[in-house]
TIRO-2110 file (N, C-alpha, C; in Angstrom, 1 decimal):
// TIRO-2110
-19.7, -37.8, 10.5, N, 1, A
-19.3, -37.0, 11.6, CA, 1, A
-18.0, -35.7, 11.4, C, 1, A
-18.3, -34.6, 11.6, N, 2, A
-17.2, -33.8, 11.3, CA, 2, A
-16.4, -33.4, 12.6, C, 2, A
-15.0, -33.2, 12.4, N, 3, A
-14.1, -33.0, 13.3, CA, 3, A
-14.0, -31.5, 13.7, C, 3, A
-13.5, -31.2, 14.8, N, 4, A
-13.3, -29.7, 15.2, CA, 4, A
-12.7, -28.8, 14.0, C, 4, A
-11.6, -29.8, 13.6, N, 5, A
-10.9, -28.6, 12.0, CA, 5, A
-12.2, -28.5, 11.2, C, 5, A
-12.8, -29.4, 10.8, N, 6, A
-13.8, -29.5, 9.6, CA, 6, A
-14.8, -28.2, 10.2, C, 6, A
-15.0, -28.0, 11.1, N, 7, A
-15.8, -26.9, 11.8, CA, 7, A
-15.1, -25.4, 11.8, C, 7, A
-13.9, -25.6, 11.9, N, 8, A
-13.3, -24.2, 11.9, CA, 8, A
-13.2, -23.8, 10.4, C, 8, A
-12.7, -25.1, 9.6, N, 9, A
-13.0, -24.7, 8.1, CA, 9, A
-13.8, -24.1, 7.8, C, 9, A
-15.1, -24.6, 8.1, N, 10, A
-16.4, -24.2, 7.5, CA, 10, A
-16.8, -22.7, 8.2, C, 10, A
-16.2, -22.5, 9.3, N, 11, A
-16.8, -21.2, 9.9, CA, 11, A
-15.6, -20.3, 8.9, C, 11, A
-14.4, -20.5, 8.7, N, 12, A
-13.6, -19.7, 8.2, CA, 12, A
-14.0, -19.4, 6.5, C, 12, A
-14.6, -20.5, 6.3, N, 13, A
-15.2, -20.2, 4.6, CA, 13, A
-16.4, -19.3, 4.8, C, 13, A
-17.3, -19.3, 5.5, N, 14, A
-18.3, -18.6, 6.0, CA, 14, A
-17.9, -17.1, 5.9, C, 14, A
-16.6, -16.6, 7.0, N, 15, A
-16.4, -15.4, 7.0, CA, 15, A
-15.6, -15.0, 5.8, C, 15, A
-14.9, -16.0, 5.1, N, 16, A
-14.4, -15.2, 3.8, CA, 16, A
-15.5, -15.0, 2.8, C, 16, A
-16.4, -15.6, 2.7, N, 17, A
-17.4, -15.5, 1.9, CA, 17, A
-18.2, -13.9, 2.3, C, 17, A
-18.7, -13.9, 3.4, N, 18, A
-19.1, -12.7, 3.9, CA, 18, A
-18.4, -11.5, 3.7, C, 18, A
-17.1, -11.5, 4.0, N, 19, A
-16.2, -10.1, 3.6, CA, 19, A
-16.2, -10.2, 2.1, C, 19, A
-16.1, -11.4, 1.1, N, 20, A
-16.3, -10.9, 0.0, CA, 20, A
-17.4, -10.4, -0.5, C, 20, A
-18.7, -11.0, 0.2, N, 21, A
-20.0, -10.6, -0.4, CA, 21, A
-19.9, -8.8, 0.0, C, 21, A
-19.6, -8.7, 1.4, N, 22, A
-19.5, -7.1, 1.6, CA, 22, A
-19.0, -6.2, 0.8, C, 22, A
-17.8, -6.7, 0.4, N, 23, A
-16.7, -5.9, -0.3, CA, 23, A
-17.6, -5.8, -1.9, C, 23, A
-18.2, -6.7, -2.2, N, 24, A
-18.9, -6.8, -3.6, CA, 24, A
-20.0, -5.7, -3.4, C, 24, A
-20.6, -5.8, -2.5, N, 25, A
-21.9, -4.8, -2.1, CA, 25, A
-21.1, -3.2, -1.9, C, 25, A
-20.2, -3.2, -1.4, N, 26, A
-19.4, -1.8, -1.3, CA, 26, A
-19.0, -1.1, -2.5, C, 26, A
-18.9, -2.2, -3.5, N, 27, A
-18.4, -1.9, -5.1, CA, 27, A
-19.6, -0.5, -5.5, C, 27, A
-20.7, -1.3, -5.1, N, 28, A
-22.1, -0.5, -5.7, CA, 28, A
-22.3, 0.9, -4.6, C, 28, A
-21.4, 1.1, -3.7, N, 29, A
-22.0, 2.3, -3.1, CA, 29, A
-21.3, 3.6, -3.2, C, 29, A
-22.1, 4.4, -3.0, N, 30, A
-21.1, 5.8, -3.0, CA, 30, A
-20.5, 6.1, -1.6, C, 30, A
-19.7, 7.2, -1.8, N, 31, A
-18.7, 7.5, -1.0, CA, 31, A
-19.2, 7.6, 0.9, C, 31, A
-20.4, 8.4, 1.1, N, 32, A
-20.9, 8.5, 2.2, CA, 32, A
-21.3, 7.2, 2.5, C, 32, A
-21.9, 6.3, 1.7, N, 33, A
-22.2, 5.0, 1.9, CA, 33, A
-21.2, 3.9, 2.5, C, 33, A
-20.2, 4.1, 1.6, N, 34, A
-19.0, 3.5, 1.8, CA, 34, A
-18.8, 3.6, 3.3, C, 34, A
-18.4, 4.8, 3.9, N, 35, A
-17.7, 5.1, 4.9, CA, 35, A
-18.5, 4.8, 6.0, C, 35, A
-20.2, 4.5, 6.0, N, 36, A
-20.7, 4.1, 7.0, CA, 36, A
-20.8, 2.5, 6.9, C, 36, A
-20.4, 2.2, 5.8, N, 37, A
-20.0, 0.5, 6.1, CA, 37, A
-19.0, 0.4, 6.7, C, 37, A
-18.0, 1.1, 6.7, N, 38, A
-16.6, 0.8, 7.2, CA, 38, A
-16.7, 0.9, 8.9, C, 38, A
-17.6, 2.2, 9.2, N, 39, A
-17.7, 2.6, 10.3, CA, 39, A
-18.6, 1.5, 11.3, C, 39, A
-19.5, 0.7, 10.6, N, 40, A
-20.5, 0.0, 11.1, CA, 40, A
-19.3, -1.8, 11.3, C, 40, A
-18.8, -2.0, 10.4, N, 41, A
-17.8, -3.3, 10.4, CA, 41, A
-16.4, -3.0, 10.9, C, 41, A
-16.0, -2.0, 10.9, N, 42, A
-14.7, -2.0, 11.3, CA, 42, A
-14.4, -2.5, 12.7, C, 42, A
-13.5, -3.4, 13.4, N, 43, A
-13.3, -3.8, 14.6, CA, 43, A
-13.0, -3.2, 15.8, C, 43, A
-12.9, -3.2, 16.8, N, 44, A
-12.1, -2.5, 17.7, CA, 44, A
-10.6, -2.6, 17.3, C, 44, A
-10.0, -1.6, 18.1, N, 45, A
-8.6, -1.2, 17.6, CA, 45, A
-7.6, -2.4, 17.6, C, 45, A
-7.6, -3.2, 18.7, N, 46, A
-6.6, -4.3, 18.6, CA, 46, A
-6.8, -5.3, 17.6, C, 46, A
-7.8, -5.3, 16.6, N, 47, A
-7.9, -6.2, 15.4, CA, 47, A
-7.8, -5.5, 14.2, C, 47, A
-8.0, -4.2, 14.4, N, 48, A
-8.2, -3.4, 13.4, CA, 48, A
-7.4, -3.5, 11.9, C, 48, A
-6.1, -3.3, 12.1, N, 49, A
-4.7, -3.5, 11.3, CA, 49, A
-5.3, -4.9, 10.5, C, 49, A
-5.2, -6.0, 11.0, N, 50, A
-5.3, -7.0, 10.6, CA, 50, A
-6.7, -7.1, 9.6, C, 50, A
-7.8, -6.5, 10.1, N, 51, A
-9.0, -6.8, 9.4, CA, 51, A
-8.6, -5.8, 8.0, C, 51, A
-8.2, -4.6, 8.0, N, 52, A
-7.8, -3.7, 7.2, CA, 52, A
-7.0, -4.6, 6.0, C, 52, A
-6.0, -5.4, 6.2, N, 53, A
-5.1, -6.0, 5.6, CA, 53, A
-5.9, -7.3, 4.8, C, 53, A
-6.8, -7.6, 5.7, N, 54, A
-7.6, -8.9, 5.2, CA, 54, A
-8.4, -8.2, 3.8, C, 54, A
-9.2, -7.2, 4.0, N, 55, A
-10.0, -6.4, 3.1, CA, 55, A
-8.9, -6.3, 1.7, C, 55, A
-7.8, -5.8, 2.0, N, 56, A
-7.2, -5.6, 0.9, CA, 56, A
-6.5, -6.8, 0.3, C, 56, A
-6.5, -7.6, 1.0, N, 57, A
-5.9, -9.1, 0.2, CA, 57, A
-7.0, -9.7, -0.4, C, 57, A
-8.4, -9.4, 0.1, N, 58, A
-9.7, -10.1, -0.6, CA, 58, A
-9.8, -9.4, -1.9, C, 58, A
-9.6, -8.0, -2.0, N, 59, A
-9.5, -7.1, -3.2, CA, 59, A
-8.6, -7.6, -4.4, C, 59, A
-7.3, -8.0, -3.7, N, 60, A
-6.2, -8.4, -4.6, CA, 60, A
-6.6, -9.7, -5.2, C, 60, A
-7.2, -10.6, -4.7, N, 61, A
-7.8, -11.8, -5.3, CA, 61, A
-8.9, -11.7, -6.3, C, 61, A
-9.7, -10.6, -6.2, N, 62, A
-11.0, -10.1, -7.0, CA, 62, A
-10.3, -9.5, -8.1, C, 62, A
-9.3, -8.7, -7.9, N, 63, A
-8.5, -8.1, -9.2, CA, 63, A
-7.8, -9.1, -9.9, C, 63, A
-7.3, -10.2, -9.7, N, 64, A
-6.7, -11.3, -10.1, CA, 64, A
-7.3, -12.1, -10.8, C, 64, A
-9.0, -12.2, -10.6, N, 65, A
-9.6, -13.3, -10.6, CA, 65, A
-11.0, -13.0, -11.7, C, 65, A
-11.3, -11.4, -11.7, N, 66, A
-12.2, -10.8, -12.5, CA, 66, A
-11.8, -9.7, -13.2, C, 66, A
-11.4, -10.2, -14.4, N, 67, A
-10.9, -8.8, -15.5, CA, 67, A
-12.0, -8.1, -15.9, C, 67, A
-12.9, -8.7, -16.1, N, 68, A
-14.2, -8.0, -16.4, CA, 68, A
-14.6, -6.8, -15.6, C, 68, A
-14.3, -6.6, -14.4, N, 69, A
-14.7, -5.8, -13.3, CA, 69, A
-13.5, -5.2, -12.5, C, 69, A
-12.3, -5.1, -13.2, N, 70, A
-11.0, -5.1, -12.6, CA, 70, A
-11.2, -3.7, -12.4, C, 70, A
-11.4, -2.5, -13.0, N, 71, A
-11.3, -1.4, -13.0, CA, 71, A
-12.0, -0.8, -11.6, C, 71, A
-13.1, -1.7, -11.4, N, 72, A
-14.2, -1.2, -10.4, CA, 72, A
-13.2, -1.6, -8.6, C, 72, A
-12.8, -3.0, -9.1, N, 73, A
-12.1, -3.4, -7.6, CA, 73, A
-10.6, -2.5, -7.6, C, 73, A
-10.1, -2.0, -8.4, N, 74, A
-8.6, -1.5, -8.4, CA, 74, A
-9.2, -0.1, -7.8, C, 74, A
-10.4, 0.7, -7.9, N, 75, A
-10.6, 1.7, -7.4, CA, 75, A
-11.3, 1.7, -6.1, C, 75, A
-11.7, 0.4, -5.8, N, 76, A
-12.1, 0.2, -4.3, CA, 76, A
-10.9, 0.1, -3.5, C, 76, A
-9.9, -0.7, -3.8, N, 77, A
-8.6, -0.9, -3.4, CA, 77, A
-7.9, 0.6, -3.2, C, 77, A
-8.1, 1.5, -3.8, N, 78, A
-7.1, 2.6, -3.8, CA, 78, A
-8.1, 3.5, -3.1, C, 78, A
-9.4, 3.6, -2.9, N, 79, A
-10.4, 4.0, -1.9, CA, 79, A
-10.0, 3.6, -0.5, C, 79, A
-10.0, 2.3, -0.6, N, 80, A
-9.6, 2.0, 0.8, CA, 80, A
-8.5, 2.3, 1.4, C, 80, A
-7.2, 2.2, 0.9, N, 81, A
-6.1, 2.7, 0.9, CA, 81, A
-6.1, 4.2, 1.7, C, 81, A
-6.5, 5.1, 0.9, N, 82, A
-6.9, 6.1, 1.1, CA, 82, A
-7.8, 6.6, 2.8, C, 82, A
-8.7, 5.4, 2.5, N, 83, A
-9.4, 5.8, 3.9, CA, 83, A
-8.8, 5.1, 5.1, C, 83, A
-7.8, 4.1, 4.8, N, 84, A
-6.8, 3.8, 5.9, CA, 84, A
-6.0, 4.4, 6.5, C, 84, A
-5.5, 5.6, 5.4, N, 85, A
-4.9, 6.6, 5.9, CA, 85, A
-5.7, 7.7, 6.8, C, 85, A
-6.6, 8.1, 6.2, N, 86, A
-7.5, 8.9, 6.7, CA, 86, A
-8.0, 8.6, 8.5, C, 86, A
-7.9, 7.2, 8.4, N, 87, A
-8.3, 6.4, 10.1, CA, 87, A
-7.2, 6.3, 10.8, C, 87, A
-6.2, 6.5, 10.2, N, 88, A
-4.7, 6.2, 10.9, CA, 88, A
-4.7, 4.8, 11.2, C, 88, A
-5.0, 4.1, 10.1, N, 89, A
-4.9, 2.4, 10.2, CA, 89, A
-3.5, 2.4, 9.8, C, 89, A
-3.1, 2.9, 8.4, N, 90, A
-1.7, 3.0, 8.1, CA, 90, A
-1.1, 4.3, 8.1, C, 90, A
0.2, 4.1, 8.2, N, 91, A
1.2, 5.6, 8.2, CA, 91, A
1.2, 5.9, 6.9, C, 91, A
1.5, 7.1, 6.6, N, 92, A
1.7, 7.6, 5.2, CA, 92, A
3.0, 7.0, 4.5, C, 92, A
3.8, 6.5, 5.3, N, 93, A
5.0, 5.4, 4.6, CA, 93, A
4.4, 4.1, 4.0, C, 93, A
3.4, 3.7, 4.8, N, 94, A
2.9, 2.4, 4.6, CA, 94, A
1.6, 2.5, 3.3, C, 94, A
1.3, 3.8, 3.2, N, 95, A
0.0, 3.8, 2.0, CA, 95, A
1.2, 4.1, 0.9, C, 95, A
2.4, 4.8, 1.0, N, 96, A
2.9, 5.1, -0.2, CA, 96, A
3.4, 4.0, -0.8, C, 96, A
4.1, 3.3, 0.4, N, 97, A
4.8, 1.9, -0.3, CA, 97, A
3.4, 1.0, -0.9, C, 97, A
2.5, 0.7, -0.2, N, 98, A
1.6, -0.2, -0.5, CA, 98, A
0.9, 0.5, -2.0, C, 98, A
0.6, 1.6, -2.2, N, 99, A
-0.1, 2.2, -3.3, CA, 99, A
1.3, 2.2, -4.5, C, 99, A
2.5, 2.3, -4.5, N, 100, A
3.4, 2.1, -5.4, CA, 100, A
3.6, 0.7, -5.7, C, 100, A
3.8, -0.4, -5.1, N, 101, A
3.7, -1.6, -5.5, CA, 101, A
2.6, -2.0, -6.3, C, 101, A
1.4, -1.6, -5.5, N, 102, A
0.2, -2.4, -6.5, CA, 102, A
0.0, -1.5, -7.4, C, 102, A
0.2, -0.2, -7.7, N, 103, A
-0.1, 0.3, -9.2, CA, 103, A
1.0, -0.3, -10.0, C, 103, A
2.1, -0.5, -9.6, N, 104, A
3.8, -1.1, -10.2, CA, 104, A
3.0, -2.6, -10.7, C, 104, A
2.2, -3.1, -10.3, N, 105, A
1.8, -4.7, -10.4, CA, 105, A
0.9, -4.7, -11.6, C, 105, A
0.0, -3.4, -11.6, N, 106, A
-1.0, -3.3, -12.7, CA, 106, A
-0.6, -2.8, -13.8, C, 106, A
0.2, -1.8, -14.0, N, 107, A
0.3, -1.0, -14.9, CA, 107, A
0.8, -1.5, -16.1, C, 107, A
1.8, -2.7, -15.9, N, 108, A
2.2, -3.2, -17.0, CA, 108, A
0.9, -4.3, -18.0, C, 108, A
0.4, -4.3, -17.3, N, 109, A
-0.6, -5.4, -17.9, CA, 109, A
-1.5, -4.5, -19.0, C, 109, A
-1.5, -3.2, -18.7, N, 110, A
-2.5, -2.5, -19.7, CA, 110, A
-3.8, -2.7, -19.7, C, 110, A
-4.5, -3.1, -18.7, N, 111, A
-5.5, -3.4, -18.3, CA, 111, A
-6.6, -2.4, -18.2, C, 111, A
-7.9, -2.3, -18.0, N, 112, A
-8.9, -1.2, -18.0, CA, 112, A
-8.9, -0.6, -16.8, C, 112, A
-7.9, -1.1, -15.7, N, 113, A
-7.8, -0.4, -14.7, CA, 113, A
-6.9, 0.6, -14.6, C, 113, A
-6.0, 0.9, -15.6, N, 114, A
-5.2, 1.9, -15.9, CA, 114, A
-5.7, 3.4, -15.9, C, 114, A
-7.1, 3.4, -16.1, N, 115, A
-7.9, 4.6, -16.3, CA, 115, A
-7.9, 5.2, -14.8, C, 115, A
-8.2, 4.3, -13.6, N, 116, A
-8.0, 4.5, -12.2, CA, 116, A
-6.8, 4.7, -11.5, C, 116, A
-5.9, 4.1, -12.1, N, 117, A
-4.4, 4.4, -11.4, CA, 117, A
-4.0, 5.8, -11.4, C, 117, A
-3.5, 6.0, -10.1, N, 118, A
-2.8, 7.4, -9.8, CA, 118, A
-1.9, 7.4, -11.1, C, 118, A
-1.2, 8.5, -11.3, N, 119, A
0.0, 8.6, -12.2, CA, 119, A
1.2, 8.2, -11.4, C, 119, A
2.4, 7.9, -12.4, N, 120, A
3.7, 7.6, -11.8, CA, 120, A
4.2, 8.7, -10.8, C, 120, A
3.8, 10.1, -11.5, N, 121, A
4.3, 11.2, -10.9, CA, 121, A
3.4, 11.3, -9.2, C, 121, A
2.3, 11.1, -9.4, N, 122, A
1.6, 11.0, -8.3, CA, 122, A
2.4, 10.0, -7.1, C, 122, A
2.6, 8.5, -7.9, N, 123, A
3.2, 7.6, -6.8, CA, 123, A
4.4, 7.9, -6.3, C, 123, A
5.3, 8.3, -7.5, N, 124, A
6.2, 8.6, -6.8, CA, 124, A
6.7, 10.0, -5.7, C, 124, A
5.9, 11.2, -6.4, N, 125, A
5.7, 12.4, -5.2, CA, 125, A
5.4, 11.7, -3.5, C, 125, A
4.5, 10.7, -3.7, N, 126, A
3.8, 10.4, -2.4, CA, 126, A
4.9, 9.7, -1.5, C, 126, A
5.8, 8.7, -2.7, N, 127, A
6.9, 7.7, -1.9, CA, 127, A
8.0, 9.0, -1.2, C, 127, A
8.3, 10.2, -1.9, N, 128, A
9.4, 11.0, -1.6, CA, 128, A
8.9, 11.8, -0.6, C, 128, A
7.7, 12.2, -0.7, N, 129, A
7.3, 13.1, 0.8, CA, 129, A
7.2, 12.5, 2.0, C, 129, A
6.7, 10.7, 1.7, N, 130, A
6.7, 10.0, 3.1, CA, 130, A
8.1, 9.7, 3.7, C, 130, A
9.1, 10.2, 3.2, N, 131, A
10.4, 9.9, 3.8, CA, 131, A
10.5, 10.6, 4.9, C, 131, A
10.9, 10.2, 6.1, N, 132, A
11.3, 11.1, 7.1, CA, 132, A
12.3, 11.8, 7.4, C, 132, A
13.1, 11.7, 6.3, N, 133, A
14.4, 12.6, 6.7, CA, 133, A
14.4, 13.1, 5.3, C, 133, A
15.3, 14.3, 4.9, N, 134, A
15.8, 15.0, 3.7, CA, 134, A
17.1, 14.0, 3.2, C, 134, A
17.3, 14.3, 2.1, N, 135, A
18.5, 13.9, 1.7, CA, 135, A
19.8, 14.2, 2.3, C, 135, A
19.8, 15.1, 2.5, N, 136, A
20.9, 16.0, 2.9, CA, 136, A
21.3, 15.2, 4.6, C, 136, A
20.2, 14.8, 5.1, N, 137, A
20.0, 14.7, 6.8, CA, 137, A
19.9, 13.2, 6.9, C, 137, A
19.9, 12.2, 6.0, N, 138, A
19.4, 10.6, 6.1, CA, 138, A
20.6, 10.4, 6.5, C, 138, A
20.4, 9.2, 7.5, N, 139, A
21.5, 8.6, 7.9, CA, 139, A
22.3, 7.6, 6.7, C, 139, A
23.5, 7.4, 6.5, N, 140, A
23.9, 6.7, 5.6, CA, 140, A
25.2, 6.1, 6.2, C, 140, A
25.4, 4.7, 5.5, N, 141, A
26.7, 4.1, 5.9, CA, 141, A
27.7, 4.0, 5.0, C, 141, A
29.0, 4.3, 5.1, N, 142, A
30.5, 4.2, 4.4, CA, 142, A
30.8, 2.6, 4.7, C, 142, A
30.6, 2.3, 5.9, N, 143, A
31.0, 1.0, 6.5, CA, 143, A
30.1, 0.6, 7.4, C, 143, A
30.2, -0.9, 7.5, N, 144, A
29.4, -1.6, 8.3, CA, 144, A
29.4, -1.0, 10.0, C, 144, A
30.4, -0.8, 10.1, N, 145, A
30.6, -0.3, 11.7, CA, 145, A
30.1, 1.1, 12.0, C, 145, A
29.8, 1.8, 11.0, N, 146, A
29.0, 2.8, 11.2, CA, 146, A
27.7, 2.8, 11.9, C, 146, A
26.9, 1.6, 11.7, N, 147, A
25.8, 1.5, 12.4, CA, 147, A
25.9, 1.8, 13.8, C, 147, A
27.2, 1.5, 14.5, N, 148, A
27.2, 1.7, 15.9, CA, 148, A
27.0, 3.0, 16.6, C, 148, A
27.4, 3.9, 15.6, N, 149, A
27.1, 5.4, 15.8, CA, 149, A
25.8, 6.0, 15.6, C, 149, A
24.8, 5.0, 15.1, N, 150, A
23.5, 5.5, 15.1, CA, 150, A
22.5, 5.2, 16.0, C, 150, A
21.6, 6.0, 16.5, N, 151, A
20.3, 5.6, 17.2, CA, 151, A
19.4, 4.9, 16.4, C, 151, A
18.6, 4.2, 17.3, N, 152, A
17.6, 3.5, 16.9, CA, 152, A
16.6, 4.5, 15.8, C, 152, A
16.4, 5.5, 16.3, N, 153, A
15.5, 6.5, 15.4, CA, 153, A
16.0, 6.7, 13.6, C, 153, A
17.4, 7.0, 14.0, N, 154, A
18.0, 7.2, 12.8, CA, 154, A
18.3, 6.0, 11.6, C, 154, A
18.2, 4.7, 12.1, N, 155, A
18.6, 3.7, 11.8, CA, 155, A
17.1, 3.4, 11.0, C, 155, A
16.0, 3.8, 11.8, N, 156, A
14.7, 3.2, 11.3, CA, 156, A
14.2, 4.5, 10.1, C, 156, A
14.5, 5.5, 10.3, N, 157, A
14.2, 6.6, 9.1, CA, 157, A
15.0, 6.1, 8.0, C, 157, A
16.5, 5.6, 8.2, N, 158, A
17.0, 5.3, 6.9, CA, 158, A
16.5, 4.1, 6.0, C, 158, A
16.1, 3.3, 7.1, N, 159, A
15.4, 2.1, 6.6, CA, 159, A
14.0, 2.5, 5.8, C, 159, A
13.2, 3.2, 6.4, N, 160, A
12.2, 3.8, 5.8, CA, 160, A
12.3, 4.5, 4.2, C, 160, A
13.2, 5.2, 4.5, N, 161, A
13.8, 5.7, 3.3, CA, 161, A
14.2, 4.6, 2.0, C, 161, A
15.0, 3.6, 2.4, N, 162, A
15.2, 2.7, 1.4, CA, 162, A
13.9, 2.0, 1.1, C, 162, A
13.2, 1.6, 1.7, N, 163, A
11.8, 0.9, 1.4, CA, 163, A
11.2, 2.1, 0.5, C, 163, A
10.9, 3.2, 0.6, N, 164, A
10.1, 4.0, -0.2, CA, 164, A
10.9, 4.2, -1.6, C, 164, A
12.4, 4.2, -1.6, N, 165, A
12.8, 4.5, -2.9, CA, 165, A
12.9, 3.2, -3.5, C, 165, A
12.8, 2.0, -2.7, N, 166, A
12.8, 1.0, -3.7, CA, 166, A
11.2, 0.9, -4.3, C, 166, A
10.1, 1.3, -3.6, N, 167, A
8.9, 1.3, -4.4, CA, 167, A
8.8, 2.5, -5.3, C, 167, A
9.6, 3.4, -5.2, N, 168, A
9.1, 5.0, -6.1, CA, 168, A
10.0, 4.4, -7.5, C, 168, A
11.1, 3.5, -7.3, N, 169, A
12.2, 3.4, -8.5, CA, 169, A
11.3, 2.6, -9.7, C, 169, A
10.4, 2.1, -8.9, N, 170, A
9.3, 1.1, -10.0, CA, 170, A
9.1, 1.9, -10.9, C, 170, A
8.7, 3.2, -10.6, N, 171, A
8.0, 4.0, -11.9, CA, 171, A
8.6, 5.2, -12.2, C, 171, A
10.2, 5.1, -12.1, N, 172, A
10.8, 6.3, -12.9, CA, 172, A
10.7, 6.3, -14.1, C, 172, A
10.7, 5.4, -15.0, N, 173, A
10.8, 5.2, -16.5, CA, 173, A
9.0, 6.1, -16.9, C, 173, A
8.3, 6.0, -16.2, N, 174, A
6.6, 6.6, -16.5, CA, 174, A
6.6, 8.3, -15.8, C, 174, A
7.6, 8.7, -15.0, N, 175, A
7.4, 9.8, -14.5, CA, 175, A
7.7, 10.9, -15.6, C, 175, A
7.1, 12.0, -15.7, N, 176, A
7.0, 13.1, -16.7, CA, 176, A
7.4, 14.3, -16.1, C, 176, A
7.7, 14.7, -14.7, N, 177, A
8.2, 15.6, -13.9, CA, 177, A
9.5, 15.5, -14.0, C, 177, A
10.5, 16.5, -14.8, N, 178, A
11.7, 16.0, -14.7, CA, 178, A
12.5, 16.3, -13.6, C, 178, A
12.1, 17.1, -12.9, N, 179, A
12.2, 17.7, -11.5, CA, 179, A
12.2, 16.7, -10.4, C, 179, A
11.0, 16.2, -10.6, N, 180, A
10.7, 14.9, -9.6, CA, 180, A
11.6, 13.6, -9.9, C, 180, A
11.8, 13.5, -11.4, N, 181, A
12.7, 12.3, -11.5, CA, 181, A
14.1, 12.7, -11.1, C, 181, A
14.6, 13.6, -11.4, N, 182, A
16.0, 14.0, -10.8, CA, 182, A
15.9, 13.8, -9.3, C, 182, A
14.9, 14.6, -8.3, N, 183, A
15.3, 14.2, -7.2, CA, 183, A
15.0, 12.6, -6.5, C, 183, A
14.4, 11.9, -7.3, N, 184, A
14.1, 10.1, -7.3, CA, 184, A
15.6, 9.5, -7.5, C, 184, A
16.1, 10.2, -8.6, N, 185, A
17.6, 9.7, -9.1, CA, 185, A
18.4, 10.1, -8.1, C, 185, A
18.5, 11.0, -7.5, N, 186, A
19.6, 11.5, -6.3, CA, 186, A
19.2, 10.6, -5.0, C, 186, A
18.0, 10.4, -4.9, N, 187, A
17.6, 9.1, -3.7, CA, 187, A
18.5, 7.9, -4.4, C, 187, A
18.1, 7.5, -5.3, N, 188, A
18.5, 6.2, -5.8, CA, 188, A
20.1, 5.9, -5.9, C, 188, A
20.8, 7.0, -6.2, N, 189, A
22.4, 7.0, -6.2, CA, 189, A
22.6, 6.9, -4.5, C, 189, A
22.1, 7.3, -3.3, N, 190, A
22.3, 7.0, -2.2, CA, 190, A
21.6, 5.8, -1.8, C, 190, A
20.9, 5.4, -2.2, N, 191, A
20.0, 3.9, -1.5, CA, 191, A
20.8, 2.9, -1.3, C, 191, A
22.0, 2.5, -2.0, N, 192, A
22.9, 1.2, -1.4, CA, 192, A
23.7, 1.8, -0.1, C, 192, A
23.7, 2.9, 0.2, N, 193, A
24.3, 3.3, 1.8, CA, 193, A
23.3, 3.4, 2.8, C, 193, A
22.0, 3.4, 2.3, N, 194, A
20.9, 3.8, 3.5, CA, 194, A
21.1, 2.3, 4.2, C, 194, A
20.7, 2.4, 5.4, N, 195, A
20.8, 1.3, 6.5, CA, 195, A
19.5, 0.0, 5.9, C, 195, A
END
């Protein structure tokens, strides 16, 4: 006799397998066919972000468990991140951060996926370009009480800058463009005073 929790577990396992099978099929499709696949399966707006995050999570599991096909899965995740941006699922800040951490996690492994990874310069440039304030205008704190003088928007932008600098900083040693590296170092120097 099965209980209610058993049937829920079976249903969830079937849903997970269906998503994994769909993503495996997506690996073999070309660009237009991939977009059609997303168009047909994407849920209504209220559940869309979670669906996209779940797709990315399933791909992360595939990358960790299938080194023989790792490059294809990495390429698929990068493609989905670009699609998520183009379709307004994720903001440029979220895409830059997700890409930076994803690439940083793969690059040291020296795996075959390194061929499809964006360069450190591209990753850092995307992070810096996504910062919603420039270095001269971003809200910084000299003392904790400075928070009282900041409105919510300025605090949020300062926090977003901190998040993006933390993600970009992981790639500093690999950056080839010295101007870009210098720009990042200036942000790193300010980072401790960001909200």
